GUMAR-177295 format. One record per residue: residue number from 1; chain; y, x, z of N, C-alpha, C in turn. Coordinates in nm, 4 decimals, m for minus. Atoms other than C-alpha are relative to their C-alpha. Layout:
GUMAR-177295
(NUM,'A',(Y,X,Z),(Y,X,Z),(Y,X,Z))
...
This chain:
GUMAR-177295
(1,'A',(m0.0417,m0.1123,0.0822),(9.0425,12.1509,12.7614),(m0.0797,0.0000,m0.1296))
(2,'A',(0.0689,m0.0051,0.1285),(8.9598,12.1830,12.3928),(m0.0012,0.1434,m0.0505))
(3,'A',(0.0174,m0.1339,0.0550),(8.8415,12.4883,12.2094),(0.0084,m0.0069,m0.1513))
(4,'A',(m0.0045,m0.0104,0.1455),(8.9218,12.5877,11.8550),(m0.0306,0.1432,m0.0379))
(5,'A',(0.0230,m0.1361,0.0449),(8.7899,12.8877,11.6669),(0.1255,0.0555,m0.0669))
(6,'A',(m0.1071,m0.0563,0.0808),(9.0298,13.1315,11.5060),(m0.0372,m0.0193,m0.1471))
(7,'A',(0.0245,0.0261,0.1422),(9.0565,13.1248,11.1270),(m0.1215,0.0757,m0.0530))
(8,'A',(0.1150,m0.0780,0.0454),(8.7958,13.3982,11.0791),(m0.1298,m0.0706,0.0406))
(9,'A',(0.1195,0.0703,m0.0469),(8.5394,13.2131,11.2910),(m0.0167,m0.1340,m0.0718))
(10,'A',(0.0060,0.1277,0.0715),(8.6269,12.8822,11.1210),(m0.0493,0.0221,m0.1429))
(11,'A',(0.0468,m0.0318,0.1349),(8.5787,13.0415,10.7783),(m0.1492,0.0316,0.0016))
(12,'A',(0.1424,m0.0308,m0.0148),(8.2413,13.1732,10.8971),(m0.0817,m0.1287,0.0160))
(13,'A',(0.0664,0.1306,m0.0140),(8.1447,12.8194,11.0057),(m0.0090,m0.0706,m0.1351))
(14,'A',(m0.0023,0.0627,0.1318),(8.2465,12.6899,10.6644),(m0.1068,0.0628,m0.0893))
(15,'A',(0.0970,m0.0690,0.0850),(8.0374,12.9535,10.4877),(m0.1436,m0.0252,0.0449))
(16,'A',(0.1323,0.0289,m0.0533),(7.7405,12.8815,10.7140),(m0.0475,m0.1393,m0.0411))
(17,'A',(0.0388,0.1390,0.0227),(7.7441,12.5059,10.6528),(0.0241,m0.0507,m0.1414))
(18,'A',(m0.0373,0.0490,0.1331),(7.8930,12.4703,10.3047),(m0.0335,0.1081,m0.1031))
(19,'A',(0.0445,m0.0973,0.1002),(7.7185,12.6452,10.0166),(0.0638,m0.0236,m0.1372))
(20,'A',(m0.0553,0.0331,0.1315),(7.8763,12.4671,9.7197),(0.1378,0.0641,m0.0178))
(21,'A',(m0.1299,m0.0666,0.0195),(8.1637,12.6781,9.5772),(0.1168,m0.0966,m0.0137))
(22,'A',(m0.1091,0.0965,0.0109),(8.3681,12.3708,9.4861),(0.0371,m0.0541,0.1376))
(23,'A',(m0.0293,0.0557,m0.1322),(8.3358,12.2263,9.8378),(0.0737,0.1016,0.0878))
(24,'A',(m0.0723,m0.1030,m0.0749),(8.4490,12.5585,9.9849),(0.1454,0.0076,m0.0458))
(25,'A',(m0.1367,m0.0015,0.0522),(8.7522,12.5618,9.7561),(0.0746,m0.1256,0.0448))
(26,'A',(m0.0625,0.1252,m0.0433),(8.8216,12.1973,9.8376),(0.0451,0.0112,0.1459))
(27,'A',(m0.0355,m0.0172,m0.1417),(8.8170,12.2813,10.2095),(0.1240,0.0869,0.0134))
(28,'A',(m0.1158,m0.0906,m0.0052),(9.0635,12.5647,10.1505),(0.1264,m0.0708,m0.0502))
(29,'A',(m0.1149,0.0738,0.0525),(9.2900,12.3396,9.9426),(0.0536,m0.0976,0.1042))
(30,'A',(m0.0427,0.0988,m0.0987),(9.2964,12.0664,10.2059),(0.0625,0.0703,0.1206))
(31,'A',(m0.0543,m0.0760,m0.1135),(9.3519,12.3233,10.4830),(0.1409,0.0500,m0.0296))
(32,'A',(m0.1314,m0.0519,0.0399),(9.6446,12.4743,10.2927),(0.1028,m0.1127,m0.0023))
(33,'A',(m0.0905,0.1159,0.0030),(9.7992,12.1312,10.2328),(0.0327,m0.0469,0.1421))
(34,'A',(m0.0205,0.0443,m0.1386),(9.7526,12.0379,10.5980),(0.0926,0.0955,0.0753))
(35,'A',(m0.0877,m0.0971,m0.0665),(9.9149,12.3598,10.7209),(0.1433,m0.0167,m0.0489))
(36,'A',(m0.1337,0.0250,0.0531),(10.2085,12.2901,10.4892),(0.0666,m0.1186,0.0672))
(37,'A',(m0.0561,0.1166,m0.0685),(10.2549,11.9463,10.6401),(0.0289,0.0293,0.1473))
(38,'A',(m0.0233,m0.0334,m0.1410),(10.2208,12.0835,10.9943),(0.1324,0.0725,0.0167))
(39,'A',(m0.1263,m0.0741,m0.0077),(10.5045,12.3265,10.9324),(0.1183,m0.0904,m0.0292))
(40,'A',(m0.1081,0.0919,0.0363),(10.7166,12.0572,10.7693),(0.0304,m0.0983,0.1128))
(41,'A',(m0.0156,0.1037,m0.1020),(10.6590,11.8121,11.0553),(0.0129,0.0548,0.1420))
(42,'A',(m0.0123,m0.0593,m0.1324),(10.6845,12.0574,11.3440),(m0.1257,m0.0153,0.0848))
(43,'A',(0.1284,0.0140,m0.0688),(10.3157,12.0252,11.4330),(m0.0690,0.1363,0.0095))
(44,'A',(0.0768,m0.1224,m0.0210),(10.0520,12.2868,11.5218),(m0.0718,0.0405,m0.1294))
(45,'A',(0.0615,m0.0356,0.1281),(9.9667,12.4667,11.1943),(m0.1447,0.0465,0.0129))
(46,'A',(0.1389,m0.0450,m0.0178),(9.6482,12.6183,11.3386),(m0.0951,m0.1205,0.0073))
(47,'A',(0.0820,0.1206,m0.0120),(9.5054,12.2802,11.4416),(m0.0086,m0.0721,m0.1338))
(48,'A',(m0.0016,0.0734,0.1265),(9.6096,12.1201,11.1145),(m0.0785,0.0751,m0.1078))
(49,'A',(0.0755,m0.0790,0.0975),(9.4700,12.4071,10.9020),(m0.1497,m0.0152,0.0257))
(50,'A',(0.1433,0.0091,m0.0311),(9.1351,12.3993,11.0840),(m0.0547,m0.1400,m0.0244))
(51,'A',(0.0438,0.1365,0.0289),(9.1152,12.0215,11.0576),(m0.0288,m0.0143,m0.1491))
(52,'A',(0.0230,0.0045,0.1443),(9.1510,12.0549,10.6814),(m0.1182,0.0854,m0.0431))
(53,'A',(0.1071,m0.0918,0.0400),(8.9144,12.3501,10.6550),(m0.1380,m0.0546,0.0360))
(54,'A',(0.1307,0.0411,m0.0510),(8.6348,12.1881,10.8555),(m0.0312,m0.1486,m0.0194))
(55,'A',(0.0166,0.1460,0.0054),(8.6749,11.8198,10.7644),(m0.1266,m0.0464,m0.0712))
(56,'A',(0.1217,0.0366,0.0737),(8.3731,11.8175,10.5285),(m0.1170,0.0914,0.0369))
(57,'A',(0.0971,m0.1018,m0.0393),(8.1581,12.0627,10.7249),(m0.1448,m0.0441,m0.0208))
(58,'A',(0.1383,0.0468,0.0146),(7.8446,11.8450,10.7063),(m0.0300,m0.0587,m0.1377))
(59,'A',(0.0157,0.0724,0.1261),(7.8961,11.7096,10.3538),(m0.1102,0.0576,m0.0877))
(60,'A',(0.1031,m0.0622,0.0833),(7.6690,11.9613,10.1770),(m0.1397,m0.0486,0.0377))
(61,'A',(0.1354,0.0324,m0.0458),(7.3636,11.8797,10.3877),(m0.0200,m0.1477,0.0312))
(62,'A',(0.0133,0.1399,m0.0424),(7.4382,11.5213,10.4926),(0.0997,m0.0909,m0.0723))
(63,'A',(m0.1025,0.0783,0.0717),(7.6401,11.3518,10.2152),(m0.0093,m0.1506,0.0243))
(64,'A',(0.0173,0.1449,m0.0158),(7.4944,11.0070,10.2846),(0.0417,m0.0528,0.1365))
(65,'A',(m0.0435,0.0433,m0.1331),(7.6021,11.0008,10.6492),(0.1288,0.0699,0.0435))
(66,'A',(m0.1231,m0.0743,m0.0294),(7.9087,11.2259,10.6340),(0.1079,m0.0940,0.0510))
(67,'A',(m0.0054,m0.1241,m0.0776),(8.0943,11.2878,10.8681),(m0.0740,m0.0059,0.1348))
(68,'A',(0.0656,0.0219,m0.1296),(7.8481,11.1817,11.1430),(m0.0436,0.1304,0.0675))
(69,'A',(0.0453,m0.1262,m0.0594),(7.6966,11.5284,11.1949),(0.1193,0.0843,0.0450))
(70,'A',(m0.1195,m0.0775,m0.0367),(8.0365,11.6993,11.1916),(0.0607,m0.0525,0.1296))
(71,'A',(m0.0591,0.0587,m0.1202),(8.1657,11.4574,11.4533),(m0.0804,0.0383,0.1239))
(72,'A',(0.0846,m0.0413,m0.1136),(7.8682,11.5347,11.6789),(0.0232,0.1472,0.0334))
(73,'A',(m0.0214,m0.1437,m0.0225),(7.9161,11.9095,11.6316),(0.1342,0.0233,0.0684))
(74,'A',(m0.1341,m0.0241,m0.0539),(8.2879,11.8921,11.7040),(0.0090,m0.0401,0.1473))
(75,'A',(0.0039,0.0391,m0.1412),(8.2257,11.7040,12.0287),(m0.0744,0.1068,0.0808))
(76,'A',(0.0787,m0.1035,m0.0690),(7.9558,11.9573,12.1300),(0.0789,0.1299,0.0161))
(77,'A',(m0.0749,m0.1260,m0.0008),(8.1857,12.2484,12.0467),(0.1312,m0.0098,0.0777))
(78,'A',(m0.1201,0.0172,m0.0806),(8.4696,12.1028,12.2547),(0.1292,m0.0008,m0.0795))
(79,'A',(m0.1200,0.0047,0.0836),(8.7126,12.0539,11.9646),(0.0924,m0.1122,0.0483))
(80,'A',(m0.0969,0.1008,m0.0464),(9.0312,11.8516,12.0282),(m0.0287,m0.1404,m0.0534))
(81,'A',(0.0199,0.1400,0.0379),(9.0137,11.4743,12.0198),(0.0785,m0.0356,m0.1263))
(82,'A',(m0.0791,0.0298,0.1199),(9.2893,11.4684,11.7542),(m0.0722,0.0445,m0.1268))
(83,'A',(0.0766,m0.0477,0.1155),(9.0762,11.6763,11.5157),(m0.1171,m0.0940,m0.0258))
(84,'A',(0.1159,0.0886,0.0143),(8.7724,11.4569,11.5807),(0.0426,m0.1347,m0.0578))
(85,'A',(m0.0500,0.1271,0.0528),(8.9738,11.1394,11.5229),(0.0383,0.0132,m0.1480))
(86,'A',(m0.0431,m0.0189,0.1394),(9.1216,11.2806,11.1999),(m0.1195,0.0060,m0.0938))
(87,'A',(0.1190,m0.0112,0.0852),(8.7794,11.3697,11.0599),(m0.0694,m0.1353,m0.0116))
(88,'A',(0.0588,0.1340,0.0076),(8.6459,11.0258,11.1496),(0.0845,m0.0906,m0.0892))
(89,'A',(m0.0884,0.0880,0.0769),(8.9489,10.8489,11.0003),(0.0025,0.0362,m0.1484))
(90,'A',(m0.0027,m0.0363,0.1418),(8.9276,11.0479,10.6756),(m0.1169,m0.0621,m0.0760))
(91,'A',(0.1144,0.0661,0.0627),(8.5977,10.8687,10.6104),(0.0211,m0.1508,m0.0098))
(92,'A',(m0.0302,0.1429,0.0031),(8.7698,10.5289,10.6208),(m0.0559,m0.0634,m0.1281))
(93,'A',(0.0555,0.0719,0.1142),(8.5782,10.2898,10.3965),(m0.1336,0.0527,m0.0489))
(94,'A',(0.1272,m0.0581,0.0423),(8.2666,10.5080,10.3638),(m0.0999,m0.0047,0.1142))
(95,'A',(0.1108,m0.0060,m0.0957),(7.9303,10.4848,10.5413),(0.0272,m0.0796,0.1277))
(96,'A',(m0.0250,0.0858,m0.1140),(8.0557,10.2103,10.7711),(0.1162,0.0412,0.0882))
(97,'A',(m0.1145,m0.0427,m0.0809),(8.3604,10.3972,10.9015),(0.1201,m0.0895,m0.0300))
(98,'A',(m0.1152,0.0891,0.0157),(8.6583,10.1697,10.9621),(0.1151,0.0421,0.0903))
(99,'A',(m0.1049,m0.0498,m0.0875),(8.8795,10.3871,11.1801),(0.1235,0.0348,m0.0819))
(100,'A',(m0.1269,m0.0318,0.0653),(9.2394,10.3870,11.0616),(0.0655,0.1171,0.0730))
(101,'A',(m0.0660,m0.1128,m0.0664),(9.4523,10.6950,11.1298),(0.1008,m0.0466,0.1047))
(102,'A',(m0.0916,0.0323,m0.1089),(9.6347,10.6748,11.4648),(0.1004,0.1123,0.0250))
(103,'A',(m0.0867,m0.1157,m0.0216),(9.8018,11.0151,11.4458),(0.0499,0.0518,m0.1340))
(104,'A',(m0.0486,m0.0615,0.1241),(10.0043,11.2109,11.1939),(m0.1048,0.0942,m0.0579))
(105,'A',(0.1063,m0.0893,0.0463),(9.7179,11.4611,11.1761),(m0.1028,m0.0778,m0.0820))
(106,'A',(0.0985,0.0821,0.0710),(9.4723,11.1880,11.0742),(0.0577,m0.0565,m0.1296))
(107,'A',(m0.0637,0.0536,0.1208),(9.7168,11.0337,10.8274),(0.0135,0.1076,m0.1064))
(108,'A',(m0.0154,m0.1096,0.0959),(9.7844,11.3708,10.6661),(m0.1337,0.0361,m0.0627))
(109,'A',(0.1322,m0.0323,0.0559),(9.4120,11.4427,10.6274),(m0.0421,m0.1059,m0.1008))
(110,'A',(0.0330,0.1079,0.0923),(9.3593,11.1026,10.4665),(0.0812,0.0122,m0.1293))
(111,'A',(m0.0868,m0.0133,0.1176),(9.6541,11.1616,10.2332),(m0.0351,0.1220,m0.0843))
(112,'A',(0.0226,m0.1262,0.0710),(9.5538,11.5182,10.1402),(m0.1400,0.0150,m0.0575))
(113,'A',(0.1390,m0.0243,0.0382),(9.1762,11.5007,10.1078),(m0.0274,m0.0357,m0.1462))
(114,'A',(0.0355,0.0448,0.1353),(9.1270,11.2961,9.7925),(0.0936,0.0563,m0.1071))
(115,'A',(m0.0949,m0.0451,0.1027),(9.4429,11.4083,9.6138),(m0.0253,0.1459,m0.0385))
(116,'A',(0.0328,m0.1383,0.0367),(9.3279,11.7705,9.6289),(m0.1025,0.0023,m0.1129))
(117,'A',(0.0937,0.0114,0.1119),(9.0455,11.6600,9.3978),(0.0713,m0.0231,m0.1322))
(118,'A',(m0.0795,0.0231,0.1209),(9.3049,11.5390,9.1479),(0.0641,0.1311,m0.0461))
(119,'A',(m0.0609,m0.1290,0.0344),(9.4841,11.8737,9.1622),(m0.1042,0.0950,m0.0591))
(120,'A',(0.1067,m0.0859,0.0503),(9.1552,12.0570,9.1105),(m0.0386,m0.0400,m0.1426))
(121,'A',(0.0387,0.0479,0.1329),(9.0565,11.8382,8.8129),(0.1090,0.0290,m0.1023))
(122,'A',(m0.1115,m0.0287,0.0910),(9.4021,11.8799,8.6597),(0.0007,0.1483,m0.0385))
(123,'A',(0.0002,m0.1439,0.0282),(9.3775,12.2579,8.6925),(m0.1169,0.0392,m0.0895))
(124,'A',(0.1144,m0.0275,0.0876),(9.0325,12.2589,8.5287),(0.0359,m0.0352,m0.1449))
(125,'A',(m0.0388,0.0457,0.1325),(9.1828,12.0722,8.2338),(0.1176,0.0809,m0.0559))
(126,'A',(m0.1204,m0.0752,0.0381),(9.5131,12.2677,8.2275),(0.0095,0.1218,0.0919))
(127,'A',(0.0004,m0.1164,m0.0902),(9.4744,12.6207,8.3655),(0.1417,0.0505,0.0309))
(128,'A',(m0.1344,m0.0344,m0.0441),(9.8140,12.6373,8.5331),(m0.0067,0.0224,0.1506))
(129,'A',(m0.0033,m0.0260,m0.1437),(9.8945,12.7711,8.8760),(0.0402,m0.1277,0.0743))
(130,'A',(m0.0312,0.1205,m0.0773),(9.9117,12.5049,9.1488),(0.1508,m0.0162,0.0190))
(131,'A',(m0.1427,0.0063,m0.0261),(10.2731,12.5904,9.2281),(0.0843,m0.0252,m0.1234))
(132,'A',(m0.0726,0.0238,0.1255),(10.3689,12.5506,8.8604),(m0.0338,m0.1349,m0.0626))
(133,'A',(0.0331,0.1330,0.0525),(10.2204,12.2041,8.8131),(0.1246,m0.0880,0.0024))
(134,'A',(m0.1120,0.0940,0.0091),(10.4584,11.9271,8.7185),(m0.0377,m0.1297,0.0709))
(135,'A',(0.0270,0.1210,m0.0771),(10.4814,11.6323,8.9553),(m0.0232,m0.1199,m0.0915))
(136,'A',(0.0161,0.1139,0.0918),(10.5186,11.3875,8.6648),(m0.1393,m0.0004,m0.0623))
(137,'A',(0.1339,m0.0083,0.0589),(10.1920,11.5125,8.5139),(m0.1071,m0.0426,0.1002))
(138,'A',(0.0970,0.0393,m0.1033),(10.0016,11.4734,8.8414),(0.0094,m0.1509,0.0242))
(139,'A',(m0.0156,0.1444,m0.0216),(10.1478,11.1253,8.8962),(m0.0611,m0.0795,m0.1157))
(140,'A',(0.0589,0.0672,0.1162),(10.0427,11.0285,8.5419),(m0.1521,m0.0018,0.0122))
(141,'A',(0.1455,m0.0058,m0.0162),(9.6872,11.1434,8.6137),(m0.0465,m0.0917,0.1128))
(142,'A',(0.0352,0.0912,m0.1091),(9.6847,10.9487,8.9400),(m0.0043,m0.1453,m0.0483))
(143,'A',(m0.0053,0.1370,0.0520),(9.7709,10.6330,8.7445),(m0.1122,m0.0289,m0.0993))
(144,'A',(0.1068,0.0148,0.0980),(9.4855,10.6941,8.4972),(m0.1339,m0.0087,0.0735))
(145,'A',(0.1247,0.0134,m0.0765),(9.1688,10.5514,8.6589),(m0.1174,0.0740,m0.0626))
(146,'A',(0.1058,m0.0752,0.0662),(8.9568,10.7388,8.4030),(0.0043,0.1491,0.0311))
(147,'A',(m0.0125,m0.1413,m0.0344),(9.0858,11.0767,8.5185),(m0.0481,0.0198,0.1428))
(148,'A',(0.0584,m0.0237,m0.1327),(8.8839,11.2132,8.8105),(m0.0339,m0.1355,0.0623))
(149,'A',(0.0267,0.1404,m0.0313),(8.7402,10.8630,8.8333),(m0.0558,m0.0229,0.1402))
(150,'A',(0.0590,0.0188,m0.1331),(8.5604,10.9193,9.1650),(0.1025,0.0129,0.1124))
(151,'A',(m0.1052,m0.0150,m0.1009),(8.8887,10.9903,9.3454),(0.0530,m0.1373,0.0374))
(152,'A',(m0.0446,0.1294,m0.0505),(8.9873,10.6957,9.5625),(0.1521,0.0010,0.0196))
(153,'A',(m0.1463,0.0041,m0.0052),(9.3558,10.6391,9.4901),(0.0518,m0.0839,0.1167))
(154,'A',(m0.0436,0.0853,m0.1106),(9.3789,10.3641,9.7530),(m0.0006,0.0760,0.1326))
(155,'A',(0.0059,m0.0810,m0.1215),(9.2769,10.6117,10.0234),(0.1191,0.0941,0.0079))
(156,'A',(m0.1173,m0.0875,0.0030),(9.5501,10.8527,9.9157),(0.1239,m0.0796,0.0426))
(157,'A',(m0.1161,0.0834,m0.0316),(9.8056,10.5713,9.9315),(m0.0006,m0.0426,0.1470))
(158,'A',(0.0113,0.0379,m0.1407),(9.6768,10.4560,10.2719),(0.0447,0.1152,0.0896))
(159,'A',(m0.0423,m0.1169,m0.0775),(9.7209,10.8101,10.4058),(0.1501,0.0207,m0.0077))
(160,'A',(m0.1457,m0.0150,0.0166),(10.0715,10.8335,10.2611),(0.0756,m0.1055,0.0807))
(161,'A',(m0.0654,0.1080,m0.0747),(10.1640,10.4966,10.4111),(0.0012,0.0302,0.1491))
(162,'A',(0.0081,m0.0289,m0.1441),(10.0444,10.6002,10.7575),(0.0793,0.1257,0.0371))
(163,'A',(m0.0773,m0.1217,m0.0245),(10.2140,10.9399,10.7247),(0.1499,m0.0253,m0.0160))
(164,'A',(m0.1401,0.0313,0.0242),(10.5388,10.7763,10.6114),(0.0612,0.0849,m0.1098))
(165,'A',(m0.0456,m0.0828,0.1118),(10.5631,10.9832,10.2928),(m0.0299,m0.0750,m0.1297))
(166,'A',(0.0255,0.0656,0.1284),(10.6096,10.8135,9.9540),(m0.0909,0.0870,m0.0879))
(167,'A',(0.0958,m0.0719,0.0839),(10.3411,10.9081,9.7017),(0.0678,0.1046,m0.0880))
(168,'A',(m0.0698,m0.0976,0.0850),(10.5936,11.0767,9.4705),(0.0383,0.1247,0.0791))
(169,'A',(m0.0342,m0.1142,m0.0853),(10.7130,11.2971,9.7575),(m0.1258,0.0784,0.0390))
(170,'A',(0.1269,m0.0633,m0.0365),(10.3517,11.3663,9.8570),(m0.0470,0.0932,m0.1118))
(171,'A',(0.0393,m0.0830,0.1147),(10.2715,11.4957,9.5081),(0.0862,0.1259,m0.0051))
(172,'A',(m0.0909,m0.1159,0.0032),(10.5796,11.7209,9.5134),(m0.0302,0.0956,0.1165))
(173,'A',(0.0347,m0.0840,m0.1145),(10.4867,11.8459,9.8621),(m0.1264,0.0805,m0.0270))
(174,'A',(0.1265,m0.0689,0.0265),(10.1323,11.9300,9.7520),(0.0172,0.1116,m0.1021))
(175,'A',(m0.0269,m0.1079,0.0967),(10.2601,12.1294,9.4541),(0.0573,0.1203,0.0739))
(176,'A',(m0.0608,m0.1079,m0.0783),(10.4718,12.3317,9.6937),(m0.1023,0.0651,0.0931))
(177,'A',(0.0941,m0.0532,m0.0978),(10.2028,12.3691,9.9614),(m0.1143,0.0758,m0.0676))
(178,'A',(0.1142,m0.0624,0.0661),(9.9169,12.4496,9.7220),(0.0384,0.1247,m0.0778))
(179,'A',(m0.0458,m0.1238,0.0640),(10.1301,12.7161,9.5588),(m0.0444,0.1237,0.0761))
(180,'A',(0.0485,m0.1140,m0.0797),(10.0128,12.9408,9.8446),(m0.1363,0.0474,m0.0500))
(181,'A',(0.1314,m0.0373,0.0521),(9.6681,12.9374,9.6811),(0.0106,0.0850,m0.1260))
(182,'A',(m0.0203,m0.0808,0.1204),(9.8171,13.1069,9.3734),(0.0123,0.1479,0.0324))
(183,'A',(m0.0175,m0.1400,m0.0410),(9.8704,13.4263,9.5722),(m0.1348,0.0699,0.0039))
(184,'A',(0.1269,m0.0740,m0.0057),(9.6080,13.7036,9.5670),(m0.0757,m0.0321,0.1290))
(185,'A',(0.0821,0.0347,m0.1142),(9.3247,13.6043,9.7961),(0.0214,m0.1411,0.0489))
(186,'A',(m0.0293,0.1351,m0.0450),(9.4610,13.2508,9.8219),(m0.1156,m0.0956,m0.0164))
(187,'A',(0.1148,0.0875,0.0222),(9.1565,13.0805,9.6747),(m0.0955,0.0670,m0.0974))
(188,'A',(0.0972,m0.0569,0.0923),(8.8362,13.1863,9.5052),(m0.0008,m0.0774,m0.1315))
(189,'A',(0.0142,0.0668,0.1287),(8.7834,13.1095,9.1398),(m0.1258,m0.0856,0.0040))
(190,'A',(0.1162,0.0889,0.0084),(8.5484,12.8175,9.0790),(m0.0177,m0.0366,m0.1456))
(191,'A',(0.0252,0.0326,0.1399),(8.3851,12.7646,8.7445),(m0.0845,m0.1244,m0.0122))
């Protein structure tokens, strides 16, 4: 049997472990994107939301070994194996992790994690609501290696490939899903 906290308890965990305002917003963005995909694919939106919300839980304190601490915590806390696998697979190519996504949950996390950084950087440059962004503009920024240069485009593509969603469709989906953050209380302002 696996245990998952409710959203209030998960948010409390996030606030306890993640102090950086950007990382908290990033977690919320990824969680929102993951819940959107869960609904689209007929999956468990609670599991998918929490996987997105908690995927970088140890990053603030342990960036050089991330996600090793999170993986240990999730096992101790009795979280589902699918969540644990997804968090491990989202680190593909970093710190010696070579686990490819075996589930749609893991593929979606891999596809959503890095691209949310592109959406954030685009919004910092062009203060437009997430739901009003233009897919062509985001795709253009993805093709520009100088824009949000630390974002690993190959990881986004790998996630899309494993999820079975073309990159162009993924961008359009994220615009739709992240539009929920435009609503009051959807996401905190980050400066």
